[in-house]
MIDRENTOR-30555 format. One record per residue: residue number from 1; residue in three letters; y, z, x of N, C-alpha, C in turn. Coordinates in nm, 4 decimals. Each point is the difference from the previous one (the first is absolute). Layout:
<sites>
   num   residuo        n_v        n_w        n_u       ca_v       ca_w       ca_u        c_v        c_w        c_u
   NUM       ALA          Y          Z          X          Y          Z          X          Y          Z          X
...
</sites>
This chain:
<sites>
   num   residuo        n_v        n_w        n_u       ca_v       ca_w       ca_u        c_v        c_w        c_u
     1       MET     3.8445    -7.6141    10.6630    -0.0194    -0.0655    -0.1292    -0.0496     0.1049    -0.0984
     2       SER     0.0734     0.0172    -0.1070    -0.0385     0.1016    -0.0970    -0.0871    -0.0614    -0.1089
     3       ASN    -0.0805     0.0838    -0.0559    -0.0895    -0.0413    -0.1070     0.0745     0.0154    -0.1323
     4       SER     0.0047    -0.1054    -0.0798     0.0742     0.0057    -0.1259    -0.0620     0.0978    -0.0987
     5       ASN    -0.1294     0.0228     0.0113    -0.0677     0.0932    -0.0891    -0.0616     0.1116     0.0854
     6       PRO     0.0601     0.1179    -0.0004    -0.0520     0.1082     0.0847    -0.1405     0.0454    -0.0377
     7       ASN    -0.0462    -0.0364    -0.1185    -0.1341     0.0386    -0.0433    -0.1044    -0.1055     0.0325
     8       ASP     0.0417    -0.1076     0.0669    -0.0922    -0.1077     0.0331    -0.0743     0.0338     0.1292
     9       THR    -0.1109     0.0695    -0.0146    -0.0745     0.0429     0.1181    -0.0840    -0.1133     0.0590
    10       LYS    -0.0228    -0.1060    -0.0776    -0.0793    -0.1119     0.0512     0.0702    -0.0637     0.1201
    11       LEU     0.1301    -0.0208    -0.0109     0.0755    -0.0581     0.1107    -0.0015     0.0930     0.1202
    12       GLU     0.0178     0.1279    -0.0242    -0.0023     0.0956     0.1106    -0.1368     0.0014     0.0667
    13       GLN    -0.1064    -0.0105    -0.0762    -0.1350    -0.0024     0.0566    -0.0192    -0.1254     0.0847
    14       GLN     0.0538    -0.1137    -0.0459    -0.0108    -0.1231     0.0782     0.0727     0.0156     0.1333
    15       ARG     0.1175     0.0632    -0.0043     0.0748     0.0231     0.1233    -0.0798     0.0910     0.0933
    16       SER    -0.0607     0.1033    -0.0576    -0.0792     0.0932     0.0796    -0.1196    -0.0708     0.0625
    17       ASP    -0.0689    -0.0825    -0.0787    -0.1159    -0.0737     0.0510     0.0414    -0.0944     0.1118
    18       SER     0.1133    -0.0656    -0.0174     0.0498    -0.0920     0.1008     0.0342     0.0730     0.1291
    19       ALA     0.0653     0.1148    -0.0133     0.0369     0.0783     0.1180    -0.1252     0.0492     0.0717
    20       GLU    -0.0998     0.0430    -0.0762    -0.1247     0.0479     0.0600    -0.0704    -0.1122     0.0751
    21       ALA    -0.0031    -0.1177    -0.0598    -0.0644    -0.1140     0.0652     0.0731    -0.0366     0.1286
    22       ALA     0.1321     0.0072    -0.0019     0.0783    -0.0312     0.1192    -0.0282     0.1011     0.1113
    23       LEU    -0.0091     0.1270    -0.0364    -0.0285     0.1026     0.1007    -0.1397    -0.0161     0.0588
    24       LYS    -0.0971    -0.0318    -0.0850    -0.1358    -0.0214     0.0498    -0.0032    -0.1173     0.0960
    25       SER     0.0688    -0.1072    -0.0357     0.0045    -0.1172     0.0861     0.0649     0.0337     0.1327
    26       GLN     0.1083     0.0748    -0.0055     0.0713     0.0370     0.1217    -0.0878     0.0858     0.0908
    27       THR    -0.0684     0.0973    -0.0570    -0.0822     0.0882     0.0837    -0.1204    -0.0746     0.0555
    28       GLU    -0.0556    -0.0931    -0.0764    -0.1119    -0.0780     0.0512     0.0462    -0.0902     0.1136
    29       ASP     0.1207    -0.0570    -0.0134     0.0535    -0.0856     0.1049     0.0298     0.0787     0.1261
    30       ASN     0.0371     0.1255    -0.0149     0.0345     0.0825     0.1151    -0.1217     0.0650     0.0652
    31       HIS    -0.1150    -0.0114    -0.0627    -0.1211     0.0627     0.0540    -0.0432    -0.0730     0.1267
    32       ASN    -0.0243     0.0752     0.1041    -0.0476    -0.0603     0.1243    -0.0914     0.0979     0.0726
    33       GLU    -0.0372    -0.0367     0.1228    -0.0965     0.0829     0.0729     0.0549     0.1374     0.0347
    34       ASN     0.1314     0.0179    -0.0039     0.0587     0.1300     0.0321     0.0032     0.0941    -0.1206
    35       SER    -0.0320    -0.0501    -0.1162     0.0095     0.0816    -0.1214    -0.0923     0.1211     0.0046
    36       GLU    -0.1207    -0.0197     0.0488    -0.0948     0.1113     0.0051     0.0485     0.1077     0.0970
    37       ALA     0.0520    -0.0413     0.1142     0.0518     0.0959     0.0971     0.1199     0.0745    -0.0588
    38       ALA     0.0841    -0.0711    -0.0717     0.1162     0.0641    -0.0618    -0.0449     0.1016    -0.1036
    39       ALA    -0.1005    -0.0344    -0.0779    -0.0514     0.0925    -0.1015    -0.0564     0.1260     0.0662
    40       GLU    -0.0658    -0.0176     0.1119    -0.0537     0.1163     0.0717     0.1123     0.0887     0.0531
    41       ARG     0.1084    -0.0605     0.0492     0.1137     0.0791     0.0481     0.0654     0.0765    -0.1141
    42       ILE     0.0110    -0.0656    -0.1155     0.0592     0.0677    -0.1168    -0.0868     0.1184    -0.0406
    43       ALA    -0.1307    -0.0199    -0.0031    -0.0913     0.1086    -0.0368     0.0110     0.1149     0.0998
    44       ALA     0.0099    -0.0333     0.1278     0.0130     0.1046     0.1020     0.1313     0.0753    -0.0174
    45       ASN     0.1066    -0.0719    -0.0290     0.1296     0.0649    -0.0223    -0.0050     0.0938    -0.1196
    46       LEU    -0.0693    -0.0413    -0.1056    -0.0129     0.0857    -0.1182    -0.0779     0.1261     0.0335
    47       GLU    -0.1062    -0.0146     0.0762    -0.0788     0.1164     0.0401     0.0847     0.0952     0.0839
    48       ASN     0.0781    -0.0555     0.0922     0.0857     0.0833     0.0839     0.1051     0.0714    -0.0843
    49       ALA     0.0534    -0.0685    -0.0990     0.1010     0.0611    -0.0873    -0.0611     0.1145    -0.0792
    50       LYS    -0.1232    -0.0166    -0.0451    -0.0681     0.1078    -0.0741    -0.0221     0.1212     0.0889
    51       GLU    -0.0377    -0.0241     0.1254    -0.0270     0.1089     0.0933     0.1276     0.0757     0.0351
    52       ASP     0.1130    -0.0693    -0.0011     0.1275     0.0613     0.0360     0.0540     0.0932    -0.1081
    53       LYS    -0.0501    -0.0133    -0.1204     0.0521     0.0818    -0.1109    -0.0514     0.1407     0.0074
</sites>
């Protein structure tokens, strides 16, 4: 769907706010007891990647 007025940033901001709210809702819904362990694995992988350079 195209915006009839390309200078209408208010509509684009509303779309952005809506998308952000949807992403926050999705990530909150996906949060579970494994999230902390996953975050620790990601951090460990990043550390290993830094050491490999």
